[in-house]
C-alpha positions as a printed NumPy array, in Angstrom:
array([[  3.75 ,  21.377,  -7.992],
       [  1.855,  22.179,  -4.819],
       [  0.506,  25.749,  -4.413],
       [  2.111,  28.057,  -1.777],
       [ -1.065,  27.736,   0.364],
       [ -0.936,  23.921,   0.276],
       [  2.761,  23.944,   1.133],
       [  2.107,  26.24 ,   4.134],
       [ -0.695,  23.983,   5.299],
       [  1.669,  20.982,   5.209],
       [  4.33 ,  22.986,   7.072],
       [  1.822,  23.955,   9.792],
       [  0.845,  20.265,  10.114],
       [  4.529,  19.338,  10.434],
       [  4.989,  21.887,  13.194],
       [  1.924,  20.515,  14.995],
       [  3.31 ,  16.954,  14.742],
       [  6.716,  18.112,  15.94 ],
       [  5.371,  19.947,  18.968],
       [  2.704,  17.373,  19.79 ],
       [  5.082,  15.591,  22.163],
       [  5.347,  18.708,  24.32 ],
       [  1.647,  18.393,  25.164],
       [  1.538,  14.607,  25.215],
       [  4.732,  13.848,  27.132],
       [  3.663,  11.09 ,  29.623],
       [  5.341,  12.859,  32.592],
       [  3.618,  16.185,  31.893],
       [  0.353,  15.317,  30.151],
       [ -1.956,  15.03 ,  33.133],
       [ -0.352,  17.859,  35.062],
       [ -0.95 ,  20.089,  32.047],
       [ -4.484,  18.76 ,  31.706],
       [ -5.326,  19.581,  35.319],
       [ -3.816,  23.026,  35.074],
       [ -5.693,  23.651,  31.851],
       [ -8.946,  23.393,  33.796],
       [ -8.129,  26.759,  35.326],
       [ -6.347,  25.774,  38.509],
       [ -3.251,  27.665,  37.438],
       [ -1.645,  29.097,  34.303],
       [  0.558,  26.79 ,  32.288],
       [  3.514,  28.22 ,  30.421],
       [  5.196,  25.794,  27.976],
       [  8.596,  26.562,  26.588],
       [ 10.169,  25.141,  23.423],
       [ 13.893,  24.376,  23.72 ],
       [ 16.448,  25.445,  21.153],
       [ 16.795,  21.808,  20.093],
       [ 13.042,  21.604,  19.489],
       [ 13.179,  24.765,  17.385],
       [ 16.002,  23.227,  15.385],
       [ 13.912,  20.104,  14.816],
       [ 10.952,  22.219,  13.667],
       [ 13.197,  24.113,  11.256],
       [ 14.526,  20.891,   9.792],
       [ 11.005,  19.498,   9.442],
       [  9.894,  22.689,   7.597],
       [ 12.844,  22.441,   5.232],
       [ 12.419,  18.745,   4.566],
       [  8.648,  19.007,   4.129],
       [  8.985,  21.892,   1.694],
       [ 11.613,  19.987,  -0.28 ],
       [  9.451,  16.849,  -0.311],
       [  6.439,  18.769,  -1.642],
       [  8.512,  20.631,  -4.217],
       [ 10.012,  17.355,  -5.403],
       [  6.533,  15.91 ,  -5.912],
       [  7.105,  12.925,  -3.648],
       [  4.401,  10.33 ,  -3.163],
       [  2.771,   9.625,   0.204],
       [  5.519,   7.227,   1.34 ],
       [  8.019,  10.022,   0.72 ],
       [  5.84 ,  12.49 ,   2.562],
       [  5.464,  10.145,   5.521],
       [  9.233,   9.585,   5.546],
       [  9.663,  13.343,   6.279],
       [  7.476,  13.177,   9.354],
       [  9.29 ,  13.051,  12.729],
       [  7.398,   9.824,  13.409],
       [  8.362,   8.313,  10.077],
       [ 10.142,   4.992,   9.615],
       [ 13.634,   5.346,   8.115],
       [ 12.766,   2.674,   5.518],
       [  9.914,   4.696,   3.926],
       [ 12.286,   6.665,   1.745],
       [ 13.326,   3.396,   0.125],
       [  9.719,   2.21 ,  -0.217],
       [  8.982,   5.532,  -1.954],
       [ 11.54 ,   4.682,  -4.661],
       [ 10.055,   1.307,  -5.585],
       [  6.33 ,   1.503,  -4.7  ],
       [  3.67 ,   1.314,  -7.4  ],
       [  1.441,   4.385,  -7.731],
       [ -1.93 ,   2.673,  -7.132],
       [ -4.161,   5.747,  -6.782],
       [ -7.316,   3.769,  -6.086],
       [-10.118,   5.648,  -4.282],
       [-13.441,   4.545,  -2.84 ],
       [-16.207,   6.487,  -1.089],
       [-18.689,   4.544,   1.074],
       [-22.393,   5.279,   1.46 ],
       [-21.763,   6.782,   4.939],
       [-19.265,   9.256,   3.5  ],
       [-15.84 ,   7.759,   4.26 ],
       [-13.26 ,   8.101,   1.473],
       [-10.339,   5.664,   1.398],
       [ -7.567,   6.251,  -1.123],
       [ -4.644,   3.829,  -1.432],
       [ -1.926,   5.979,  -2.882],
       [  0.945,   3.526,  -3.254],
       [  1.686,  -0.149,  -2.621],
       [  4.635,  -2.507,  -2.841],
       [  4.877,  -6.32 ,  -2.653],
       [  8.349,  -7.701,  -1.912],
       [  9.162, -11.219,  -0.802],
       [  6.671, -12.076,   1.916],
       [  5.598,  -8.501,   2.801],
       [  3.239,  -5.886,   1.421],
       [  3.391,  -2.106,   2.044],
       [  0.597,   0.387,   1.421],
       [  0.234,   4.148,   1.987],
       [ -3.268,   5.558,   2.289],
       [ -5.486,   8.564,   3.049],
       [ -8.742,   8.554,   4.962],
       [-11.221,  11.41 ,   5.059],
       [-14.858,  12.049,   5.917],
       [-16.8  ,  11.753,   9.196],
       [-14.622,   8.92 ,  10.474],
       [-14.877,   9.685,  14.209],
       [-17.26 ,  11.3  ,  16.672],
       [-17.123,  11.811,  20.429],
       [-19.97 ,  12.924,  22.697],
       [-19.363,  13.471,  26.407],
       [-22.209,  12.925,  28.898],
       [-22.565,  13.403,  32.638],
       [-24.016,  10.69 ,  34.868],
       [-24.347,   7.013,  34.01 ],
       [-25.389,   5.585,  30.6  ],
       [-28.749,   3.867,  30.34 ],
       [-29.711,   0.749,  28.431],
       [-26.342,  -1.042,  28.526],
       [-27.074,  -4.633,  29.456],
       [-23.53 ,  -6.054,  29.375],
       [-20.023,  -4.597,  29.513],
       [-17.248,  -6.038,  27.367],
       [-14.526,  -4.67 ,  29.591],
       [-14.62 ,  -3.865,  33.339],
       [-11.395,  -2.652,  34.984],
       [-11.033,  -1.7  ,  38.64 ],
       [ -8.536,   1.006,  39.692],
       [ -8.304,   2.443,  36.196],
       [ -8.949,   6.091,  35.347],
       [ -9.155,   7.017,  31.636],
       [ -7.621,  10.469,  32.126],
       [ -4.471,   8.859,  33.485],
       [ -4.137,   5.918,  31.152],
       [ -5.518,   6.673,  27.677],
       [ -4.288,   9.007,  24.934],
       [ -5.806,   9.797,  21.559],
       [ -4.426,  11.581,  18.502],
       [ -7.954,  12.808,  17.769],
       [ -8.358,  16.154,  19.571],
       [-12.016,  15.819,  20.575],
       [-11.46 ,  12.302,  21.881],
       [ -8.428,  13.385,  23.875],
       [-10.379,  16.308,  25.327],
       [-13.15 ,  13.91 ,  26.421],
       [-10.609,  11.411,  27.859],
       [ -9.358,  14.143,  30.198],
       [-12.88 ,  14.618,  31.563],
       [-13.064,  10.964,  32.643],
       [-10.928,  11.74 ,  35.689],
       [-12.857,   9.785,  38.297],
       [-14.2  ,  12.81 ,  40.162],
       [-17.709,  12.499,  38.749],
       [-19.603,   9.925,  36.835],
       [-19.133,  10.615,  33.126],
       [-19.326,   8.584,  29.942],
       [-18.371,   8.966,  26.301],
       [-20.261,   7.765,  23.223],
       [-17.694,   7.048,  20.49 ],
       [-18.043,   6.214,  16.797],
       [-14.96 ,   5.151,  14.818],
       [-14.472,   4.13 ,  11.217],
       [-11.018,   3.098,  10.019],
       [ -8.862,   0.476,   8.376],
       [ -8.183,  -2.716,  10.251],
       [ -4.512,  -3.013,  11.282],
       [ -3.799,  -5.959,   9.008],
       [ -4.698,  -6.744,   5.423],
       [ -6.209,  -9.92 ,   3.964],
       [ -5.882, -11.993,   0.837],
       [ -8.868, -12.6  ,  -1.456],
       [ -9.466, -16.028,   0.185],
       [ -9.751, -14.405,   3.616],
       [ -6.26 , -15.201,   4.895],
       [ -5.342, -12.532,   7.416],
       [ -1.999, -10.774,   7.037],
       [ -0.569,  -9.626,  10.336],
       [  0.641,  -6.035,  10.568],
       [  4.307,  -5.743,  11.534],
       [  4.831,  -2.016,  10.907],
       [  2.857,   1.129,  10.309],
       [  1.418,   4.377,  11.608],
       [ -1.439,   6.794,  11.033],
       [ -1.297,  10.552,  11.527],
       [ -4.248,  12.894,  11.909],
       [ -3.875,  15.973,   9.696],
       [ -4.804,  19.569,  10.371],
       [ -7.916,  19.267,   8.224],
       [ -9.11 ,  16.177,  10.11 ],
       [ -8.139,  13.668,   7.473],
       [ -5.65 ,  10.815,   8.198],
       [ -2.565,   9.647,   6.329],
       [ -0.875,   6.361,   7.125],
       [  1.008,   3.334,   6.033],
       [  1.02 ,  -0.417,   6.784],
       [  3.524,  -3.238,   6.494],
       [  1.959,  -6.707,   6.603],
       [  3.458, -10.181,   6.436],
       [  2.215, -12.891,   4.033],
       [  2.352, -16.583,   5.098],
       [  4.945, -18.498,   3.056],
       [  2.411, -21.001,   1.741],
       [  0.308, -18.154,   0.281],
       [  3.054, -16.483,  -1.775],
       [  2.389, -16.116,  -5.51 ],
       [  3.779, -13.893,  -8.242],
       [  0.525, -11.923,  -8.297],
       [ -1.801, -11.528,  -5.341],
       [ -5.037,  -9.655,  -4.689],
       [ -5.065,  -7.888,  -1.347],
       [ -7.933,  -6.524,   0.702],
       [ -8.031,  -3.54 ,   3.033],
       [-11.05 ,  -3.559,   5.327],
       [-12.906,  -0.54 ,   6.769],
       [-14.405,  -1.313,  10.158],
       [-17.16 ,   0.559,  11.987],
       [-17.328,   0.528,  15.755],
       [-19.633,   2.188,  18.324],
       [-18.523,   2.282,  21.966],
       [-19.687,   3.456,  25.372],
       [-16.821,   4.378,  27.733],
       [-17.97 ,   4.903,  31.324],
       [-15.897,   6.135,  34.249],
       [-17.533,   5.454,  37.585],
       [-15.09 ,   6.593,  40.286],
       [-12.039,   4.423,  39.837],
       [-13.94 ,   1.736,  37.873],
       [-13.858,   1.793,  34.084],
       [-16.486,   0.053,  31.923],
       [-16.676,  -0.263,  28.176],
       [-19.251,  -1.719,  25.802],
       [-18.586,  -1.923,  22.039],
       [-20.729,  -2.843,  19.101],
       [-19.269,  -3.624,  15.668],
       [-20.925,  -2.464,  12.531],
       [-20.561,  -3.641,   8.926],
       [-17.171,  -3.901,   7.238],
       [-16.377,  -2.607,   3.764],
       [-13.655,  -4.292,   1.64 ],
       [-11.359,  -2.541,  -0.848],
       [ -9.317,  -4.726,  -3.237],
       [ -6.093,  -4.144,  -5.155],
       [ -3.69 ,  -6.431,  -7.013],
       [  0.129,  -6.372,  -6.934],
       [  2.975,  -8.2  ,  -8.575],
       [  5.753,  -9.543,  -6.342],
       [  9.322,  -8.199,  -6.467],
       [ 11.546, -11.148,  -5.692],
       [ 14.881,  -9.466,  -6.304],
       [ 16.271, -10.614,  -2.989],
       [ 19.718, -11.484,  -1.746],
       [ 20.128, -14.118,   0.963],
       [ 22.959, -14.003,   3.455],
       [ 24.076, -16.588,   5.959],
       [ 26.759, -16.958,   8.553],
       [ 27.653, -18.827,  11.734],
       [ 29.696, -18.25 ,  14.861],
       [ 30.214, -19.294,  18.425],
       [ 31.243, -18.149,  21.846],
       [ 32.44 , -19.829,  25.045],
       [ 29.114, -21.631,  25.598],
       [ 26.908, -21.098,  22.565],
       [ 26.719, -21.495,  18.782],
       [ 24.791, -19.231,  16.441],
       [ 23.46 , -19.318,  12.872],
       [ 22.356, -16.045,  11.171],
       [ 20.043, -16.031,   8.134],
       [ 19.117, -12.643,   6.649],
       [ 17.421, -11.44 ,   3.45 ],
       [ 18.276,  -8.171,   1.763],
       [ 15.784,  -6.489,  -0.554],
       [ 15.079,  -2.956,  -1.71 ],
       [ 13.593,  -1.952,   1.64 ],
       [ 15.705,  -3.449,   4.401],
       [ 17.981,  -6.162,   5.644],
       [ 16.143,  -8.487,   7.984],
       [ 16.202, -11.991,   9.336],
       [ 16.899, -14.186,  12.36 ],
       [ 19.814, -15.346,  14.476],
       [ 19.285, -18.768,  16.058],
       [ 21.403, -19.242,  19.178],
       [ 21.905, -22.649,  20.761],
       [ 22.761, -21.88 ,  24.372],
       [ 22.65 , -23.087,  27.996],
       [ 19.292, -23.751,  29.638],
       [ 20.028, -20.938,  32.098],
       [ 19.742, -18.429,  29.22 ],
       [ 16.403, -19.922,  28.214],
       [ 15.032, -19.578,  31.74 ],
       [ 15.968, -15.899,  31.858],
       [ 14.021, -15.187,  28.667],
       [ 11.05 , -17.328,  29.884],
       [ 10.791, -15.593,  33.217],
       [ 12.391, -12.207,  32.413],
       [ 14.331, -12.577,  35.646],
       [ 18.046, -12.984,  36.043],
       [ 18.733, -13.256,  39.817],
       [ 22.159, -14.869,  39.226],
       [ 23.259, -12.055,  36.912],
       [ 24.154, -14.504,  34.128],
       [ 26.246, -12.775,  31.462],
       [ 24.425, -13.626,  28.257],
       [ 23.664, -12.207,  24.819],
       [ 21.012,  -9.496,  24.826],
       [ 21.478,  -7.796,  21.482],
       [ 23.257,  -7.858,  18.094],
       [ 24.954,  -4.883,  16.38 ],
       [ 25.574,  -4.558,  12.648],
       [ 29.1  ,  -3.789,  11.401],
       [ 30.42 ,  -2.973,   7.974],
       [ 34.14 ,  -3.459,   7.316],
       [ 34.784,  -3.326,  11.04 ],
       [ 32.78 ,  -0.16 ,  11.771],
       [ 29.466,  -0.214,  13.576],
       [ 26.637,   1.088,  11.425],
       [ 23.593,   0.134,  13.543],
       [ 22.889,  -0.71 ,  17.174],
       [ 19.117,  -0.522,  16.822],
       [ 18.282,  -3.58 ,  14.765],
       [ 16.824,  -5.923,  17.362],
       [ 13.092,  -6.478,  16.837],
       [ 12.422,  -9.247,  19.351],
       [ 13.72 , -12.304,  21.185],
       [ 11.882, -15.599,  21.686],
       [ 12.499, -19.124,  22.922],
       [ 12.803, -21.572,  20.015],
       [ 12.762, -25.097,  21.447],
       [ 14.469, -26.522,  24.493],
       [ 17.871, -24.917,  24.111],
       [ 17.497, -22.255,  21.436],
       [ 16.814, -18.525,  21.364],
       [ 15.612, -16.706,  18.244],
       [ 16.707, -13.088,  17.77 ],
       [ 14.828, -11.195,  15.09 ],
       [ 16.687,  -8.27 ,  13.559],
       [ 16.018,  -5.614,  10.902],
       [ 18.351,  -2.946,   9.535],
       [ 18.176,  -0.346,   6.765],
       [ 18.902,  -1.519,   3.251],
       [ 22.512,  -1.502,   2.08 ],
       [ 23.965,  -1.227,  -1.388],
       [ 27.139,  -3.095,  -0.558],
       [ 26.594,  -6.47 ,   1.142],
       [ 30.246,  -7.47 ,   1.411],
       [ 32.09 ,  -7.116,   4.682],
       [ 28.974,  -7.297,   6.876],
       [ 29.159,  -8.794,  10.359],
       [ 26.818,  -9.246,  13.276],
       [ 28.361,  -8.798,  16.699],
       [ 26.753, -10.104,  19.955],
       [ 26.239,  -7.642,  22.79 ],
       [ 26.165,  -8.979,  26.396],
       [ 24.753,  -7.495,  29.609],
       [ 27.646,  -5.127,  29.929],
       [ 26.385,  -3.475,  26.726],
       [ 29.738,  -3.989,  25.064],
       [ 30.009,  -5.724,  21.668],
       [ 32.209,  -8.82 ,  21.685],
       [ 34.109,  -8.373,  18.431],
       [ 35.924, -11.694,  18.766],
       [ 32.523, -13.461,  18.395],
       [ 31.418, -11.615,  15.248],
       [ 29.416, -13.529,  12.617],
       [ 30.456, -12.828,   9.057],
       [ 27.523, -12.781,   6.653],
       [ 28.188, -14.291,   3.242],
       [ 25.96 , -14.093,   0.13 ],
       [ 24.527, -17.47 ,  -0.671]])
């Protein structure tokens, strides 16, 4: 059980996360930043709905701490949390591996889970993992710039969760020559296998805490030809030193990479998966849906064989002829819609095929599931529903 003081610290952090959007809203951020320099007083109001959200976050965070949830469970309570993390919490292994590097960075992998072709981890990072020093004038001794961008002002285009970095960003406003010296130490987005195979990240987040530490999670995909019952994974800590220079409306950046540190852990695969398949058609297309249901989610692909005109729209992202075509898929259970937010991406798959990638929350009952196409009018076409059957 957490102490009252620890619980209150977590509640304060939850409130900070919840109200962060008020300061960082894209439409208000730079107006607020300019006013904060003393030009005029800024009064920010919290709406009744925001207060309700804060109250709910306090209640849920207190309950999570009292229940002794792991880090996945804690992250699930955060307003930025993925809805699937509550399910990951139920099945994840309590790894509890911790490493401290010579330069004082502590990485702790709290939990991990290996299901099918994906691996999930939750982690904590603490120590002197970032520094930001703001300078006036132009930097000396930089021979080459890795990135030069005209008509770009950092104060108007970049945002950081790290308070000191964000404060420095707002000083790079193009009015005077200024530059930032930055040092960052953190986990690479993806993971790797022991043989060096890189595992792309397909989900995740990291959240800076009130005490300056970071909590986060990652979801990475494993190539099919690398799958084994037991795999050793690697998380890698990078080190990076950068110079960010704003010269009027021109931005320049030079970066230097330091040494990487590898942390290893081994997991056993859960392969308790259910495969579903279905097919359907419409006036001028045919479709085949193949999804996999595990403990975490229901995900897969819908391959649509369609007219070339549809392909050209997705290749060019232009539809001058206003072709009425499939843009989305909704999930139904026994005739009732349960999700309209499952689409992850659309891509061209060959000369006359589109590939829709979908992902929905896990379901206990997999009978009576259908996928319904949604056209440009944003209305589901129930008569073209694809029934998913367990293979």
